[in-house]
N, C-alpha and C positions, 0 to 999 in steps of 0.2 A: 559419614554424614557430612563432614566438611567438604569432601571431594564432590559430593552431589550438589552441595550449595554452590561451589565454584562453577560446576557444569551449568547449573541453572542460570547463574548470573551471565555467563558468556553466551549461552544459547539465546537468552532473552535479548541479546544485542545483535544477533546474526541477521539483521535485516537492513539492506542498503536502500531502503525506500526514501524518496525525497520527503514524503509526508507520512504520518501515521494514519491508520485506518479511520480514526475519528475526524482527522483533518480532511481527508478525501470526502468523507460523508458530509461534512459541514458544507464544503464547497459545492458538491454535486447536488445536494438537496435544494440549496438556495438557487442554483442555476436552473434546476428543473422547474421549481415553482415559478420563477420569472418567465421562463420560456412558455409554460402552459398558460400563464396569465396573458401573455402577449398573443399567443396563437388562438386561444379559446375564449377566455373570459373577459377580455377587454373589448371584444367585438360584439356589435349588435346582432350579427348573423354569423355565429361561429361555424366552422366546418362540421360536417356530419359526424366524423369520428369523435368529436369532443363530447357527444352525448353519452358515450360509454365510459367516461372518466369516473374513477371511483372517488368522487367527492360526495358530500352529504347533499344530494339533490332533494328538492322538495318532495318528489314522489317517494323516494326512498325513506325520507324522514317521516312522511305520513304513514307508510306501511309499518315502520318500526314503532312509531307512537301507538298505532292501533294495536299491534301485537303486545305492546307494553300495557295498554289498558286492559286487554283480555287477561293478562297475568294477574291483575288485581282481583279477578273473580276466584272464589274459593275452589271452583271446579278445576281450574288450570294452575293453581298455585304450585302444586307439587311438580307438575310437568315443567313449568318455567324454572323452578329451582334446579331440576336435573339438567336442563340445558345450560344454565349458568354454572353449575358445579363442574360439568364436563369441560366447558370453555376455560374455567379457572385451573383445572387440573392439567390441561394440555399446555397452558402458558407457563407452568412451573418449570424451572430448570431441571428438577429431579422428579419427573412425572412418575407417579405410582401406577404401574400398568395394571396391577390387580384391582386397585380401586377404580381405575378408569373402565375396566371391563365390567365391574359390578354396576357402575353408573350407566353404561351403555345398555346393559341387560334390563335394568330398571326402566330406562327411558323407552326401550322397545316395548315393554309390557304396557306402559302408560299410553303410548301412541297407538297400540293395538285396539284401544277402546274407541268405539265409533264416534263419540262426542268430542274426542280430543284429536282424532286423525287429521282433521282439516287444519287445526292450529299447527300441528307438527309439520305438515306439508308446507305451509306458508313460511314457517320459521326456517326450515331447511332451504327453501328456494331463496330466501333473502340472503342466507349465508353463502350459498353457492354463487350468487350474483357477485358478491364481494370477492370471492376467490377467483372467479373467472374474468375479472376485469382485464381489459386489454391495455391498461395503463398502470404505472407504478403507484403505490400508496404515496400520498403527499403529506409528510409529517408536519410541514409548516402550516398548510391550510387547516389541518385538523387540530393544531395546537399540541401535537404529540412529538415535537422536535426535542431530541436529546442526543447531542453528539457522542456522549460517552455511554450511551445506553447499553447495558450488558445483557438484558433479557429481551429477546425478540419473539414476536409471533410471526409465523411464516406468511400469513396473509398481509402483513404490514411491511413487506420488502419494499424498500424505496430505491429510487435511482441512485442516491448517494451510497446505499449499501453495496450495490454492484460496483460502483466506482472504487470504493474502498477495499473490496475483497480481491481485486486483481492480483495484489502482491502475494496472496496465499494460495494461488493455483499455479501448477506447473506451466500450464498453457491457458490462454483465454478460451480455447475451444472446450476445455473441461468445464467451463462455467455454463456453457450453452447446450451441450449435447451429451447423450448417453445417460446411463443410470449408475455409472461408476461412482463409488464413494457416496452413495445415497444422494446424488444431485437431484434426482427426480424421485422423491419419496412422498410427494404431496398426496398421492392417492391413499397411502396409508394414513396420512394425517386427516383425510376426509371420511374416514370410516363412520364417523358419527353422522354423516349426511348421506343421502342417496349417491352412490358412486357414479359420476358421469362417465360415459364411454369416451376415452381419450383418443383422439385421432392420432394416427402415426404421422409425425412430421419431424423434420430435422431440426428446426429452430423453434424456440419457445414462442407460442402465440398468445398466451395469456398468463396471468400471474401464477395460476395453479401449476403451470409447467415448470416454473423456475423456483427451486428451493435450494438456496445457497447454504443453508444451515449456518447462518452468519455467526450465531453465538457459539457454535461448536467448532468452527474452523478458521474464522477470520480474526485471529488474535495472535499476539507475539508471546510465546512461552516455550519452555523446554519440551513439553509433551505434544506440541503441534508439529509433528514430524514432517508432514507434507508441506506445511508453511515454511519450515526451516529449509527444506530441500528446495522449495521454490525460490527462496532468497539466494540460494547458491546458483540456481539456473536462470538468473534474471538478466541475462545479457540483452534481452529485447527492451529493457528499460533504460538503455544507455546509448548515447551517441547516435550514429546513423540508424541503428536498429530501432531506437526509440522513435525517431521521426517516421520511419517506415511503418512501425506498428500502429501509430496513431492514424496514419494515412490509410492503411489496409482496413482497419476496423471501421473507419468513417465511411469508406467506400462500400464495405459490406452492408453497413447500416442503410446507406442510400439505395443499394440494390434491393434489400429486403423491403424497404418502404415502397419503392416504385414497381419493381418487377413482381414481387410476391404479395404486395399489399398487406404485409405483415408488420403492423406498426409497433407491436410490443417487441417482436424480435429485433426490429430496427433500433428501437430505443435501448434494448439490452446491449446490442453490439456497439452502439454509440456511447453507452456508459463505460464500456471497456476502453473505447477510443479516448474518452475524456480522462481516464486514469493516466494514460500516456501523455495527454495534453497537460495535465497537472505536472507530471514529471519533467516535461520539457521546459517548464518555467523555473526549474531548479538548476542552476549552473553546474552543480555537481554531477548531474545526469548527462548534461551536454558535453562536459569536458573529461570525465573520468574514463580512462582507457580500459574499459571493462574486459575486453577480450584478451588482453595481455597482462592482466593483474589477477592475483589471487583474491579471494573474498576480503581478507583483512586489509590488504593493500588498497583495493578498490574503495572500501569503506573509508580508509584513512584519507584518500584523496577527495572522495565525495564529500566528507564532512568538512574538510578545510575549505574547499571551493564554495560550498553552500554557505559557510560562515562568512567568508571574505566577500562573496558576491561577484557578479560580473556585469559590466556595462553592456547594454543592448540598445539598439536604436528602434524607434517606433515609426513605421510607415504611416504618416499622418493621413494620407488620402485613403489608404486601405483600411485603417482603423475607423475613419469616418464612415466608409461604406459598410463595414462590418457592424457598426453601432447603429446604423440607420434602419428604421422599421416604418411600416405604414399600417395604420389601424383605421379601418372604415374610411379609407381615402385620405386620411390626415397623416402627414409626415411627422415623425417624432424619433426618439432614440431610445435605446435600451437603458441608458443611464437616466434619462428623464423618467422612464417608466419605473425604474428602481426607486427614484426619489419620491415619485407619486405614491407608490405602494408602501414605502417605508414610513409613511405617516401613521401614527398609532390610531388615528381616527378611521383609517381605511382598513387596516388589518393589524391588530395588536400582536399576533403571532409572528407575522413577517417582521414587524418592527423589532421584536426581540431577537430574531435571527440576524437581522442586519446589524443590530448593536453588537452581537457576539462576533460578527464577521469584521466589522470596521472599528468599533469603539472599545469594547472591553478586551478584545484579543485574548480571551481566556485560553490558558494553556495548561499543560500537565504540571509544570513546576512553578509557574508564576502567573501573575495577572497584571496587565497594564491598567493603570488607573487614570490615564490622561483625560478621559471624557466622562467618567461615571457621575460627575456632579452637574453635567449639562442638563438643561431642560430639554424636552422634546423639540422645541423650536430651534434651540442651539445645536442639537444633534443633527437636525436636517440641514442647517446652514453649514455645519462641519462637513457633511457628506457632499453638499453641493460644491464646496471648495475643493474637495478631493476630485470630483468629476471635472471641474474646470481646469484644475492643475494637470490632470491626465490628458485632456483634450489638447492642451497647449504643449505638452511634453514632446520633445524630439528624441530624448534618451531617457533610460531608466536603469537603475541598479536592481538586478534580480538576485534574490537569495532563496535558499531552500531550507528544508527542515522546519523547526519551530521559529526560525528567524523571519519567516513569512509574516508572523503575527506581531513583529515589532511595529511600533508606531511609524517609524520611518518607511515602512513598506506598504503603507496604505494605498498608494497608487498602483503598486504591483497587484495587490489583492483585487482592486477594481478592474484592472486590465485583464486579469485571469478570469474574473467572473463574467465580464462582458464577452470575452472570447468563448467561454464555455456555453453561455446562453446562445450565442450565435451558432455554435456547433449543434446544439439541440434543435434550434430553429431550422437549420439546414434540413434536418430529417422531417420535421413537422411540415415544412412548406413545400417539400418535394412531393410529387404525386404523378399518377397516370391521368392525363387529361381525358375528359369524356369525349370530346370531338376529335375524330381522326384527321389527318392531314389530307391534302388534295388527292393523294394516291390511295387513300383508305388505310394508310398505316397508322398504328397507334402513336400518339404523341405523348411525350413525357416532359415534365417540368422538374429539373434537377438543380438544386441550389447547393453549391459546393464552395465553401469559403476557404478551403485549405489546399486547393490544387496547385498553389505556388510554393508549397513547402519544399525545401531542398536542404541538401547537406553537401559540403565540400571541404576536404582537408588536403592542403597542397603545400608544395615548396617550389622555389625557383631553381630550375636547372642551370647551374653556373656555366656550363659549357655552351648550351644552346640559348641561354638567356630567355627561356620561355617558362610559363607556368605549366607544371605537369601534376597530374593527380598522384598522390603518394601517401601511404599510411605512416604516421609518425613524424610529420614534417613541421613546418614553422607557423602555419596559420590555419585556423579553423573558422568556417562560416556556417551558420545554420539559420534557416528561416522557418518559423512556426506561426502561421496566421499573420498578425501585424508586427511580430517581433523578429528582429534579426540580430544574431550574435556575431561578433567578430573578435576572436581570441587570438592574440599574437604570440609569437616566440615559444611555440611548443617544440621541444628538442626531439631529435630522432631517437636518441637514447633517453628513456624516461627515468629520471632519478627519483628514488623514494624520498629524498630530502624535500621534495615538493609536498609530501603528505604531512598529515598530523603524525607525531611520534607514535610508534607502535610498541606496546609492552606485551610480554608473554610470561607464562608460568608453566613449568613442567613438573608433574608429580609422578614418581615411579618407584620401582624397586630394582636393585642390582643383585645378581647372583654371582658370587666369587667362585671361579673355577680353579682356584689355587689355594694353598695354605689350609686354613680351617674351613674353607668353603662355606662361609656364613652368608647371610643375606643382609642387606641394608636398605633403608628407605631414603629417598632423595627428593629434594625440591630445588628447582632452579628458577630464578627470576632474571629476565632478560629485557633488553631494549634494543630495537633496531638501530644500528649505527650508520649503515650505508646499504644501498641497494639500487638496482636498476632493472628496468624491463626493456628488452630489445624489440625492435620493430619486426624482425624476421619471423615468419610463420614457423612454429614448432621449435623456436629457439628457447634457450633456458634463461631465466632471470637469475640474477646474482644478489646475494645479501650477506651482510656481516653483522653478527649480533654479539653483544657483550653483556655480562651480568655477574651475579653472585650465585654460588652453589653451596648447598649444605646437605649433610647426610647424617643418618643415625644408624648405628650398629650396636650389637651387644657389647662391643669393646670401646665405645666412645663416640663422641660427636665430632665431625670434621666440617670445615668450611673453607671456602676459597673463591677464586675468580674464574670466570669462564669466558672464552672467546670461541665463536662458532662461525665458520664460513659455510655458506649454503648455496646450492644450486636448486632452482625451483621450476617445476613444470606446472604453470598455472591452470592448464586445461584439466588436469587430474588432481590438483591440490596435492602434488607429491613433492616432498622436500628431502633432498639428500645432503647431509652436512657432515663436516669434520669438526667435532667438538674438542677443543684444547682447554684443559683445566689446570690450574696451579693451586693445589689444595694443602692446607695446613692440617697435619695429622698428629695424633698422639703416638709417641714412641718412648716406651719405658717411662722415665720421669720427666721427659721434656717433649717439646713439639718441633716438628720439622716440616719443611715444604716439599711436596712431591708433584712432579708434572704427570698428567695423564693425557692420552690422545685416543680417539676412537672414530667410529663411523656410525652415523645415526640416520635412520630412515623414518620419516613422518608420512602418514597417509590418513586421509579422512575425507568425508564428503564436503567438508568446509574447513578452511584454515583457521576458523575460530576455535575449532575443536578437532584434534587429530590423535591418532594412536601411533606410538612410536616404538621401534625396536632399536637397540644399540649394542654394539660390541666394542669393548674398550681395552686397551692395554692399561691396566689399572694398578693401583696400590691400595693396601688395606692393613689396618692394625690387626695383629693376631692375638690369640689367647694369652701368649707369653709376654705380650707387650712390645714385641718387635714388629717390623713392617716388612711385608713381602709384596712382590709384584707379579703380575700375570694377567690372564684374560678374564674379563667379566662380561656377562650378558645382562642387559637391562631392558625393561619395558615399562610403559606408562602412558599417561595422557598429557597432551600439550594443549594449552589454551592461549589465544592471542587476541588482542583488540586494540583499536586506535585509542589514543589518549583520552578523547572525550567520550568514549564508551566504556572505559575501565573504571569499575567501582573504586572509590577512594582516591583515585588520581584525578578524575574529571572535576571534582569539586575544588581541587587545588590549582587547576590550570585555567588559562583564559579560554574557556569553552563558550563563552557568551560574547 
């Protein structure tokens, strides 16, 4: 049981994401709301596609109220109760399938009656309209916003849900295509309604096509095996691959919007792109050398850089262009529209979301209280000061993880929000124009705010005196939207001392092949002393670990010191090491020190948790009280984590 507890603790930390799922959701939902307000609801004559948005339209409200009034009649009371009971049963985390089948059968009999058939038809049509919406559910508008919500209904998948779930899929394509892992199980969910014939298409075209099973797979825990595996295979969330991933998915979204006129598929692809956009605002993802580091080493560097932060410059002209919008011929900005909508008089639900995002900075472990005593007028003034400060800023310190919610990072939060709103507006504002050009060719309008994104890592060639591209050199630059990183003095040989300290524990059993041939249980606590990652492809990383070792056998308990030199192949999470131990053992009536040396092989899908085999030239106390030496074979589980992800250690160290 203790071993399982340790495994759960370490697996729960095996996620090198810049932000947790609820953080991505909070940012994504707020950006989506603002983009839809600007594109659709702030205009006197909104675009045609805005009429299909799943908000509480007057027509839909009237239909729902009329159906509600009919439920008040004695004749339809039982029918309405069955509809409500079915909806309630489906929304449960532990749906009782037998009870659900009984309810469906009872409803079928009710709706077979001629007097009730018309009501059942209208009720089903209303529900299917909601499911078949070509836009995402908007939790802020509906007042259903809850960043930490654990129970989801499939018809309420929001833009932020997609943004937050990217970390838990091996590839973004798995989120959009195929029926693997029940991604498209929505028709089963709709058995209570007339089943629409689903067209065969590659990308989702309406909400009914996209079932991410958020509550079942987008969480961090031991039993989320695919999510843990995705955390191990997350190279596309770092460095140049991160910038490219954001760019690729944004271009796909533009293509779906313009070429295929598939606005829901475009928004889904762009939500994935925005996940990478969020990650790019975390310096740990820009600077961590993911392709040449194991999982635990990458997390150690990622954590430290996100905590310390990195300076980045802001392109003032580009930010002003990105922030600028036009509504009904009047020029304004995204930040002005945010301030206008953040007033409780206009939308109390948005005002609450804005307070969470800028003022309360609610987190998992703590809550900032800088602004909770402000009046609504003072809060608006506070937000306006943030906006003015950002507009005038030429540089900004970016941080990742929960450091984003520090009061000092309020300008970063606004910068990220404006950039994401602009990302969504790119998709909404791009279109196929109705009038062809002079040659009769179709004309398109494409708005692309991220075409200047770039990545460059270089060093100076001392002999030629020129700048040449090179992996592992002295300077890194990256541009994402209005932000430009310039990180100096990155060495060609990457030292692990730049990381947060790494701690590990190994739990196993040794089988003595000599003497009394008994077994013993062992535990080893270690800390990384030294290590480096080399720039060359397929080269081995080196590490030196030191710690304390203890064992228990039928003939006594031993303890000592351990030193382990290791070579590491990060691509396969394989570690080959030579452990040297100096152990204090019981011999007759006194204790003596004995050296041991061996060869150990660790292998696992993640360096957070590995299986190891070991052969050692060992010593052990015998039944007669003497000590003999010979070969032993050992096996067990190894766990490792950076300092600030290690239970018991993180609370003692400067992890804030």
